[in-house]
C-alpha positions, 0 to 999 in steps of 0.5 A: 507406747506408739511407735515402740518397736516389738519384736515377736516371736513364736516357738511351737511347745507341743505337736498332736495328732489335730494339734499344736500349742504355740506360744507367741511373745513380744518383747521391747528391748529387755521387756516382755510386752505381751505372752501367749498360748494357743493351741491350734486343731487341723479342722476337715469337714467340721471334724477335727483331723490329723495335720499333713505329714508336710506340715507336721515335719516342718513344726517339728524343726521348731519344737521348742527342745528339738535338736 
């Protein structure tokens, strides 16, 4: 509703060679308002390519279930 404050969170669910799957959730208080699961692919020259090591390492730090 107009004026509601929605808190968004992003979770890294899976990291592949050229793709990463993330979940975006939004909640107002304890009420879930939206959830989307997206698969993002690193593209180089119109082809799927490996994620750069630095980016992959940063994503891995936020991988769901990682210690």
